C-alpha positions as CSV (number, residue, x, y, z in Angstrom):
1,M,-12.5,20.4,-14.9
2,K,-10.3,17.5,-13.8
3,I,-8.4,15.5,-16.3
4,P,-8.3,11.8,-15.6
5,I,-4.8,10.2,-15.1
6,A,-3.9,8.2,-18.1
7,S,-3.8,4.4,-17.8
8,S,0.0,4.6,-18.7
9,E,0.5,6.7,-15.6
10,L,-1.7,4.9,-13.2
11,L,-1.3,1.2,-13.7
12,L,-4.1,-1.0,-12.3
13,N,-4.6,-4.7,-12.5
14,P,-7.8,-6.2,-13.9
15,D,-9.2,-6.6,-10.4
16,G,-8.8,-2.9,-9.7
17,S,-5.7,-3.2,-7.5
18,I,-2.6,-1.0,-7.9
19,Y,-0.1,-2.7,-10.2
20,H,2.9,-3.7,-8.0
21,L,1.4,-3.9,-4.6
22,H,-1.8,-5.6,-5.7
23,L,-3.7,-3.5,-3.1
24,K,-7.0,-1.8,-3.4
25,P,-8.1,1.4,-1.7
26,G,-9.1,0.8,1.9
27,Q,-6.7,-2.1,2.3
28,V,-4.0,-0.1,4.0
29,A,-4.0,1.5,7.4
30,S,-2.9,5.1,7.9
31,D,0.0,3.8,10.0
32,I,2.4,1.8,7.8
33,L,5.7,0.1,8.7
34,L,8.0,-0.3,5.7
35,V,10.7,-3.0,5.9
36,G,13.2,-4.1,3.3
37,D,13.4,-7.8,3.9
38,P,10.1,-9.7,3.1
39,D,10.7,-12.1,6.0
40,R,10.3,-9.2,8.4
41,V,6.7,-8.7,7.4
42,D,5.6,-12.1,8.8
43,L,7.8,-11.6,11.9
44,I,6.2,-8.2,12.7
45,A,2.7,-9.4,11.9
46,S,3.1,-12.3,14.3
47,F,2.6,-9.7,17.1
48,F,-0.8,-8.6,15.6
49,N,-3.9,-9.6,17.5
50,H,-5.8,-10.0,14.2
51,I,-4.8,-10.1,10.6
52,E,-7.3,-8.7,8.0
53,F,-5.4,-9.9,5.0
54,R,-2.0,-10.8,3.5
55,I,-1.1,-10.3,-0.1
56,Q,2.2,-10.8,-2.0
57,N,3.5,-9.9,-5.4
58,R,7.2,-10.6,-6.0
59,E,9.2,-9.0,-3.1
60,F,6.2,-6.8,-2.0
61,I,4.4,-8.5,0.9
62,T,1.7,-6.6,2.7
63,I,-0.1,-7.6,5.9
64,T,-2.8,-5.3,7.4
65,G,-4.1,-6.1,10.9
66,L,-4.7,-5.0,14.4
67,Y,-2.1,-4.5,17.1
68,H,-3.8,-3.7,20.5
69,K,-6.9,-2.3,18.6
70,K,-4.7,-0.1,16.3
71,R,-4.9,-0.8,12.6
72,I,-1.4,-1.2,11.1
73,T,0.0,-2.2,7.7
74,V,3.4,-3.7,7.3
75,I,4.9,-3.8,3.8
76,S,8.3,-5.1,2.5
77,T,10.0,-2.9,-0.1
78,G,12.7,-5.4,-1.2
79,I,16.1,-4.0,-2.0
80,G,17.0,-0.5,-3.2
81,T,15.7,3.0,-3.5
82,D,13.9,2.2,-6.8
83,N,11.6,-0.3,-4.9
84,I,11.0,2.2,-2.1
85,D,9.9,4.8,-4.7
86,I,7.5,2.3,-6.2
87,V,6.0,1.4,-2.8
88,V,5.6,5.0,-1.6
89,N,4.1,6.2,-4.9
90,E,1.6,3.4,-5.0
91,L,0.6,4.0,-1.4
92,D,0.0,7.7,-2.2
93,A,-2.1,6.7,-5.2
94,L,-4.2,4.3,-3.0
95,V,-5.3,7.0,-0.7
96,N,-5.3,10.1,-2.9
97,I,-6.6,9.0,-6.3
98,D,-10.1,7.8,-7.1
99,F,-9.5,4.6,-9.0
100,Q,-13.0,4.7,-10.6
101,T,-12.6,8.2,-12.2
102,R,-8.8,8.1,-12.2
103,E,-8.8,11.7,-10.8
104,I,-6.8,13.1,-7.9
105,K,-9.1,13.6,-4.9
106,D,-9.8,17.1,-3.6
107,K,-9.2,16.1,0.0
108,K,-5.7,14.6,0.4
109,T,-4.9,11.9,2.9
110,S,-1.5,11.7,4.7
111,L,0.0,8.4,5.7
112,N,2.2,7.8,8.7
113,L,5.2,5.9,7.2
114,T,7.8,4.4,9.4
115,F,11.0,2.9,8.0
């Protein structure tokens, strides 16, 4: 029997998105570029052939799009290791936790993170 993750341990916004990044499952590619400076997100995304969406919450800016038919997400982490920890943990939750049941999925998904 699986035990659901408590709401104090998995913070979700009223729209069902993860708390800090404001992303929902499926909105991130498996290939993710992490950059510190938020201005770099738009610079990198300017090379995309198509942008699926852009979302921002504080210093966390995310753009997912296509670069030569490859789906890529670029996310700013802001400054410091604390922010990187938030981003990486929320990305893991997006792909490895079922937000409806709040349970860890049986089949885990790996992300290709590039710093």
